[in-house]
Each structure stands twice: as C-alpha cells, then as structure tokens.
C-alpha positions, 0 to 999 in steps of 0.5 A, a space after each residue: 811303089 818301087 821305082 815308080 812301079 805300082 806293085 799292088 794288084 789291080 783290085 776292083 771296088 763295086 758299087 750299085 745304087 738301090 732302086 728308087 722304089 722301096 722293095 725293088 731288087 737291084 738288077 745286074 748292070 743297072 746303076 752300077 760302077 766298077 772302079 779299078 786302079 786305072 779304070 772306071 766302068 759305069 753301067 748307067 742302066 741295064 739297057 745303056 752301053 757301059 762307059 769306060 774312063 781312064 782315071 790316070 788321064 781323065 779325072 773328070 770322066 769326060 772321054 768314054 773309051 768303051 768303044 775303043 777299049 773293049 778288052 778292058 770293058 770285058 775284063 772289068 765286066 768279068 770281075 763284076 760277073 
C-alpha cells in the first residue's frame, strides 16, 4: 500500500460447500461464495438470486447491493465461470 492506495490486484477467493448427501456433485451457483478485495458475492442456491455485499462498509453483510450494482455482480460471476 502506497500513499493509501492498494496496489494489489483484485483477486478472488472461491468457496463452495459440498452437497448434504454423500455422493452428490456440487452444482454451479449452489452454496457458493466469491470474495474479492472489496466485495463478496453469495449464491445461496442455484435458484435464488445472488447477493452482493461491499465489505469496506458492510462487515455484517446486511445490505444486499446486487440489484443496484449489476456490473459488479457480472464481473464477479464472470470470474466464477
């Protein structure tokens, strides 16, 4: 960090929980999370809409920004794909 500017690239961490039943294969966008430097994108299930949180100002993840920031959702979803 130089002069208050983070010069590191925005990398992503991907996490997906295994299905509850043994032997089932994880499905895309089901129980998955993508965490970037500033944002976290959560896919609660394959059928539910994703939720986006700004980790800089919402550490408790209470304010879903997915509807108001579709460009960030698309960017992080593309990294998942």
